[in-house]
C-alpha positions, 0 to 999 in steps of 0.5 A: 759799263759806264761809272756815273756819279750821283750828282754833277754839281761838284768836280769829278776827278779820276785818279789812275793808280793806287800807289802812294802818289795816287792815294795821296792825290785822291785824299787831297781832292776828296778832302776839298770836296771833289767826287773822286774815283780811284782806279788800279789795275791790281785787285788792291791798292798800295802793293809797292807801298807794302813792299817798301815797308818791308825795310821799315817804311822810311817815310821822309827825312829831317834834312833842311829844305835846301839840302832836301830839295837838292836830292832830286835830279832829272833833266830839265827840272824847273829851277825851284820846283822841289823847294816849292812842292816841299814847302807845300807838303814836306817832312813836317807835313808828312809826319803830321799826316801820319799822326792824323792817321794815328800812326806815331813816327820817330826820327832815327839818328840818321835823320830818317823818319819811320813809323814807330811800328816800322810797318806799312800795313797798319798805315795803309789800312788806316789810310784806305779807311780814311779815304773811304770815309772821305767818299773816295770810290775804289775801282780795282782790276781796272787797267787804264788804256784810253783817254779822249780829250774834251770837257769832260774827259772820257776814260777807257779801261781794258775790261770795257769800263769807261768813265767821264771826269772833269779832271784826271790825275795819272799816278801810274808809277815807274817801271820797278817792281812790275809785279806790284803794278808799276810796269811802265805800260803807260809809256806806250799810251803816252807815245801814241798821244805824242807826249815825250817821255824819257825811257824808264831805267833802273835807279836805286839799284845794284850794279854788276861787277866781276868778283873772283871766287876768292873774294866771294868766298869771304865777302859775299853777303858782307857789308862794307861800312863807313865808306866814301865812294866816288863815281866821277865827281860825285861822292856818296857816303854810306855802306855797300853790300857785296853780292854774287853779281856785284854791289848793292847798298845806299852808297851805290844807289846815290851814285846811279845817275852819275854812273849811268852817264859814264861810258865805262862806269866804275866806282872808287872806294875809300875804305878808311875815310877818317884817315889820310894816306900818310896816317895809314902809312904811319900806322904801318911804319914797323912792318916789313912783310905781310903788309896786307895781313898787318893792315887788316889789324892796324887799319881795322879792315873788315873781312870783306874789305881785306878780301877786296884789297887782296886782289893783288899782292902788295910789295910796299906800304905806300901802294897798299895805302893808296889802294885802301884810299882809292880802290877802283871797282870797274862795273859792268852795268846796273841790275835789271829795272824790274829789280830796282827800288825805283826808276828814272825817266818818265814824262819830260818836264817840258811836257808839264806846266807849273801845276804838273798838268800836261800842256797837250791835255788841259785838265790831265795831271801827272804825279809821282814816279811817272815824272822824270825825276829820281832821288836816293833812298832815305825817305826822299822817294816817298816824300817826292811822291806825296809832294808831287801828288799834293801839288797835282791834286791842287792843280786838278781841283783848280782845273775842275772848278773846285771852289 
């Protein structure tokens, strides 16, 4: 079947993908008066959005613009890109957007911003209702598999459906949580069209290491709090969680990019960043034996930290203090992409112009996790998807001739 619009005197924009980036792009285009059809391979939209919401739905962060923009990395990123798109749709706009959907938000002491209800489902329901009110047409169970260049573009789907559109916005996601629909299948289509992409790899994911049975018996499932963690020259501040296979947590998520660049990846943990080596030694001045047992009390080590430091016997205080300040954990590699919170890799920046249009396919734009950028958890991922979608939608409107 071929989808036809009732009239053709307004731009026809097709959006591929029903995740946050696709929904936001559809919203921007429809608000401007375009006729928008949104397609998704799954029976419903926002599936990854709902999974992300299980942890409270961290919408954005309150950091100042320069610091916020610095959180995004990726080879070949244009200088100033993130400052530009965040000035177009940044944290303040994100909170205003939620407020217009009657979703209250609050800023936690960490600077992270959440819906007051700490749930994704109410926001998604109101968002979809709002989009329908704008006239957005939803076509579910439509997996995009073909695009024929021309004016207009002709789009094909695996179920035999087709559609013509004046502009196309692709927001097909990365490769993490493939059960929600972001399985990275689009990369093969892009390859056939000669569009360069970096391989999709796990980002914001756990890393594997070899724990002894003794460590696991004490530390498995236990958090390591208030840490400084280094990978190469990069420092992360936060927490880790000991798992059977290795480590999870915000601190190691921040270091993913650096760890992937190290031939033999490893992290160095400072368990007591508020104290110098000399201060730790001073706290143990009167101790002559059972150094680690005394250090657990005097340095206020958690059970998990104590178990990790007990990997070897300690014969002197100075050596134990050095280990507490610089405990090296060799890593075997990241967890599988399917388990990752997000992915790195995707469409190379060299393939895009300043509006996020594909240079080889005028009128076709990309947004969200499809592009080769990554960011840590903490509100940066969703904000990045919304910001790039807003930017791409504005480009698509201009390309399609919207007034």
